[in-house]
Structure formats: C-alpha cells, structure tokens
N, C-alpha and C positions, 0 to 999 in steps of 0.2 A: 417367236417372231410373229408380228401382226402387221397387217397392211390396211391402209385407208386409201380407197380409190376415188379420186375426184372425177376423172373422165378417162377414156381409153388412153393408156400411156402416161397417165398423170397420177402418180402414187406417192404415198408417204409410208415408208417401211421402218418399223422399230425392231432393232435387233435385240438379242437377249441381254446385251449390255446397256440397253437404253438408247443407243445411238440411232439417229434417224437418217435414213437414206432417201433422197428425193429423186424420183424419175419424172421427167416432164416432156410432154409434147406440146409445144406452144400453140400450134394450130388447133388441136383438140381442146386445149384449156380455154382459149379465147372463145371458141364457139360454144363451149359449155356454159360460160359465164352469162347469166341472164339478168342479174341484178335482183335486189331485194323486193322488187315489185311483184315478183312471181312467188306464189306460195309453194311450199315444198311438201314432199311425201316421205313417209318412213322408207328407208332403204329396202325393206323387205318387198316393197312394191316396185322397185326398179325392174325394168323389163329385160329379160334374158335375151341376148343376141349373140350370134356368131359374127366374126369379123374376117373379111377377106379383102385384101387390097384397100384397107381402110374404109370399107363399106360395111355398115352394120345391117344384118338381116335378122328379122325376128325369128326366134327359135321357140315355138309354142310348147313343145313337149318338155324342153328344158325349163321353160318359164313355169309350167305347171308344177314341175318337181321343186323348183325354187320356192314357189309360193306355199306349197304344202309343207315343205321342211321348215318354213318360217312360222308355221302354226295356223295358216289360213285354212278354213273348212274346205274339204276337198271339192264339194259341190260349188261353193262360192269361187274357189280358185279356177274351176273349169269355166265358170261364167266370165271371169276376168280375162281368161285366155280367149274366149269367144269374142269379147268386146275388142280385144287387141287385134285379132285376126281380121275382123271386119274393117277396122281402121287402116290396117296395112294393105287391105284390098283396094282402097281408094287410090286414084291416080296420084302419083308423086307424093306419097305420104312422107312426112318429115318428122324425125324423132329428136328428142332433146338428149344430147350426149351426156349431160350431167346426171341423167336418170336411167342410164342403160347399164346392164351388168353383163360383162363378156363371159361367154361360156364356150366350151369345146364340145365336140361330138362325143367325147368320152364321159361327159358328166351324166348323171342319172336323170332319166325321164320321170315324169310324174306318174304315180300309181294311184288308181282309185279303188277303194275297197268294194267288195261285192255288194255290201249293204247300201252304200251310197250310190253305186251304179244302178242298183235296182230301183232306188228312189227316183233317179233321173229318168230311167227308162219308163217307169210307170207314170211319170209326169212330163212326158216329152213336150206336150203342147205348152205347158207352163215354162219349161226351159227355153224352148224356141221363142216364146213371146218376150222373154227377158232379153235374149240375144238380139231380137228384132229391134229393141229400143236403143241399141248401141250407137247407131248413126245419129239418132236424135240427141242422145246424150253428148256426143262429140260436138254437134252443132251448138247445143245449149251451153257447153263449156266455152265455146267461142263467143257466144252472146254475153255470157256472164263476165268474161275477161274484158270485153268492150265496155260494159256498163259498170262493173264493180271492181275490176282489177283482180279478180280471183276466178279460178275455174268453177268453183261451186260454193255457194253460201246457203246453208239450210234454212235461212230466214227468208229467202227469195221465193215468192209465191209461184214462180214459173215451175219450180220443181214439184210443188204440191199438185199443180195442174198436170204435169207429166205423170206423176204417180197415179192420179185418177184416170187419165186418158189411156194408159197402157196397162193398168192394174198391176203395177210393179209389186206392191205389197202383197197382194193376193197370190200372184204367181210365185214369188219367193217363199211365201209361207207354205205353199204346196210342196216346195222343195225342201222344207224343213229348215229354212234360213230365217233368222230373226234380226241379226245385226249385219245389215248389208248395204244400207243407204250410202254411207260415206265411201265405202269401197267401190261400189259401182258408179256412183255419180261424181266422185272426185279422184280416187286413187287409180282406178283401172286405166283411164286414158290420159292421166297426167303426164306420162313420159313422152307424149307427142308434143311437138313444138307449138308453143303458144301462138306464134304468128300464123302458123299453118292453120290452126283451128279457127282463128279469127278470120282469116281470108275465106275459109270454107263457109263461114256464117255471114260474110259481108258481100260475097260475090253474087251478082245478079244471075250468073250462069253457073252457080255452084253445083258440083257433082253430087251434092247431098239431095238436091231436089229430085223427088220421085222415090226417095228411100227413107223419108222421115215423117214423123207425126205432125199433125196440124199445130201442136203446141209450139213447134219450132218454125214451121212454115210462115205463120202469121208474124213472126219476128224477123223474118228475112226479107231483103238483105239488111243486116244489122248496121247500126250507126254508132261509132264510138262516142262515149260520154264527152261532152264539151263541144261537140260539133253539130248538134241537132238543129240549131237555128239556121245554119247554112242550107241544110237539106229541106227544111220546111219552107224557107223563103224561096228556094228554087222551085219547089212544087207549087207554091202560091203564085209565083210569077207565071208559071205555065198555065195555071187556071185563069189568071187575069188575061193572058194572051188569047185563050180560047173563047172567052166571052166578050172581049173588047179588041177588035182589030187594031184600033189606034193604040192600044196598050202594047201590042206586039211590036209595032213600029218604034215605040219609045224605049222598050226594054230589051230589044233584040241583042244589042251589044253586051249588056251586062249579063244576059242569060248565058252567052257563050263563055264569058269570063268566069262565071260561077261554075260552069261545067268543068273548067280546068282544075279548080281547087278541089272539087268533088272527086274527080278522077284521081288526084293525088292522095286524098284521104282514103279512098277505096283501095289504092295500091298497097298502103301500109297502115291499116287502121290503128294498130297499137301505138304507133308513133304519134298519133293524134289524140290518144285517150287521156282525159283529165284524171282518171282513176288509176292510171298505169304510168307512173313517172319515169321517163327516160331522158337522156341528155338532150334529145331533140324536141321533147314534149312542149316545154314552155315557149320555144321559138315558134313551133307550129301553131299553138293555140293563140299566140299573139296575132297571127293572121286572122283568126276567127274574130278576135276583138276588133280588128280594123273593119269588120263587116257589120258590126252591131248597128251602126247608123242606117245603113242600107236596109237591113232587116226590119228596123223599126218603121221606116217609110213604107216598106211593102206591107207590113202589118196594118198601118194606117189605111192604106188603099183597100185592104181586105175588109176592114170594118164597114166600108161604104158599099163594096161590090158583092160581098158574100153574106149569106145567112150565118149567124153566129153558131149555128148547130153543126156547121161543116167541121170535119175532123181537123182540118188545118187550123181552124180558129181555136181548137181545144188544146193545142200544143202548149204545155206549161212553159217550155223553153222560149217559144215564140212570144207568149204573153209576158213572161218575166222580163225579157229583153225590152219589150215595148214599154213597160212600166218605168224603165230606167231612162228612156228617151222620149218623154211626152211631146216635146216640141217637134221632133221629127215625125212622130205618129200623126200629128196634126197636119204637117206638110203633105204626108202621103194621102191623108183623107181628103184634103183640099184638091190635090191633083186628081184623085179618082172622081171627085164631084165634077171637075171641069174637063174630063177627057173629051177631046174632040179633034179630029184631024191628025192625031199623032203628035201634036205640038206639046212641048213641055214649057209652060209659061213661067214656072218657078225657077228663078236663077239659082236658088239654093239647091233645089232638087237636081237641076241639070249639072251643077258643079260637083255634087256628091256622086252622081252616077258616072260622070266622066273620070273623076279622080279614082273611084273604086275600080272601074274597068281598067284603067291604066295600071293601077297597083297590082291587080291580079294578073294581068298580062305580063307584067315585068317579073313577078315572082313565080308564076306557074306556066312557063312556056311549054306547050305540049310537044314541041319538037325535041325537047331535052328528055333523056331517059331519067326516070325517078331514081333517087339514090337507093341502092340495095344494101341490105345488111346480111352478114354471113349467118347461115343457119346450119343446124346439124343435118346431116344427110341420113335419110331413113331408107326403108326398103319398100318399094322400088326407089331408085335414086332420083333426087331433084327436089324442087319446091313447087308448091301449088301456085 
C-alpha cells in the first residue's frame, strides 16, 4: 500500500490490488491549490508539522529527522530548521498547506553525529551568521516573487549581492558545505505562503525591518512587476507639489485618488504582479493601463521641473511609458512651463485629470474592504 498526500486530509491511496482510495478535505484542498504560477519544491523539503484542531504547528526536531532521512547533509538540515524557526517566530506566520508534512509526536527526531556536531560547535560564528541571514532571505523571496514570479532565480544579481554582504559562501564552506545555495535560498522557506512573504516585503511597517541586511532594506517596500509607473508617478507628483505650490492645488485631487489604488496594490501585491498570473491579474493590470496617460503627463511635467539626474527620471518604467504617449508628455511639459496660480489652462489636461480621478474613486473606494483570499494557516495562526 502506498499513499500520495496533496494536503492535510487529502490523499490518494493505492491498495495491493491497484485500487485507488481517495480521501478529501475540500477546505484544505482549496487552500492548498496555489496555481502553476508558483514554483514547487521536492517533497523531501516539505515542512514537518503537528496538527491539532486543524492548526499546523512547526515541529523542528521532527523536521530535522525528516530532512536527514531524505539524504540532506546533517549540518545543512540543521540550517534549514534554523531558517524555518526564525520564520515561524515572526508575527502571524502563514504556511502553505500543499508543502506541509504531518507528523506525530511518536516519529523520530533528528540525530546529528558527533563529527558533524563538533564541526558546528567549532564554527559557531559561521553557523550563526548563516542563520542570521534567514529573515533577509525570507524578504528577498518576497521581492523575487513580486518581480519575477519565483521565490529564487540564481541569475538574479540580488542573490549575488546577498552572498557577498553576509559571506554566505565563506560561512557555509567553514561548515564543510559545498552544495547549499538552492536549499537555503529556495527550498528552506518555500513552504511559507507566497502572499505572506510578499506582504512582508511590501509593507512600509514590515516586521522584517530591523532584522535584515541592507541588500533587502534598499528594496523595501517592494512593488509588484507591472505597477511601477503608478508608484513613480505618485512620487513625482509629491515632488512637484513640494517645489510648486500651484502644482499642489492642481494635483491635490488626483493625488488622493492615486493613493487609493496604491493602497489596494499594497494590500495584495501578488494579485497585481504581471509575472504572477492569477484570475484577477489581468483585470487589476487593466486599471494600470488606464493610468498610462496620466503618468505620461506627469513625466512631461518632470522634464521641465526636475534635473534629469533625479532618481525619478531614471525609472525605466516611467520613461518607457512616456515614449508610448509623446503627445501627452508634451501637454505635461507645456503645463509645467505655464504653472501659475494653480490654474490648469489645458482643456485636455483638465479633462484627463478629472476622468482619471473619477475612475479611480469609482473602482477603489477606501470605505470598502479589499477582497481577501483564503490562505493556509500557520503557526502562530493568522495572516500578516
């Protein structure tokens, strides 16, 4: 008899006669289904948890035993457990039911040989330094999901920068580890919910702040791929208002309306990510398309009011959008040249601002609660 487990309470069991018995918990199954946009891990890296009252709680000793029995180097397995313990220590950690492995208290704990334990003890600073990088890895997983649709891609330069900043290779080498990159940067924290990781990396008040390396801090709060022009345009409008009082009077209404869509994006970043296709993605990104004209006008105003060396002017998304709407860029530039008294003399500009403001106010009413999606409950219970 053999069993395939999709999620807690969701199994396919083959009897000796070849017959398949199916057991299914609809709630757990639906929660576990994440869609093909998420990359997967080898089941040997599924995270061992106990279950009580349908709540999963991480079982580090059992997880260590599971990893070692699966052939993972004992020292590397202990690092994976350390990474996972740090993640579950964060407030309202959420785990992905599809990548959990249910264990009981009677299952064997992990055992470390004397030789491997001596190596760890003799290199405690190296071991602790690797564990110290775990929160940063968790946040970078969230950034990577927002930008690339994957927890980790070895071709992304930010991982090379992390390696250099925390001396990951040097410290793992001291522990006698050579093949560790994919395990620590991808597999170790993969069983944690993708949306939770992304929210950690995109929140202005993220609990990661104060516990992570600068490689991550300079990328926070993260912005999902496909939405950059909205954030850049909003920042540009703020700068315009700071240096031109008349600009504030003209743009005050649209500023508040843009804040509404930005709040919606920050609430569920993966639902807006162009690299992470979900049922709602195309609908959400259609709202971004509606804002291209406004962003081109803002860019045009910036070409007149700002030095081209300003970081806002270097945004590739901002510039690429402007190149698709040269006429609106010219209107924005002309308006910036004629700023006086807060009046908007251009009928086209006034019409676009009014229509865009009304559109955003209609679709992103701040009095309405944003739609919430069901997520797997971790330990402690809840979502970030």
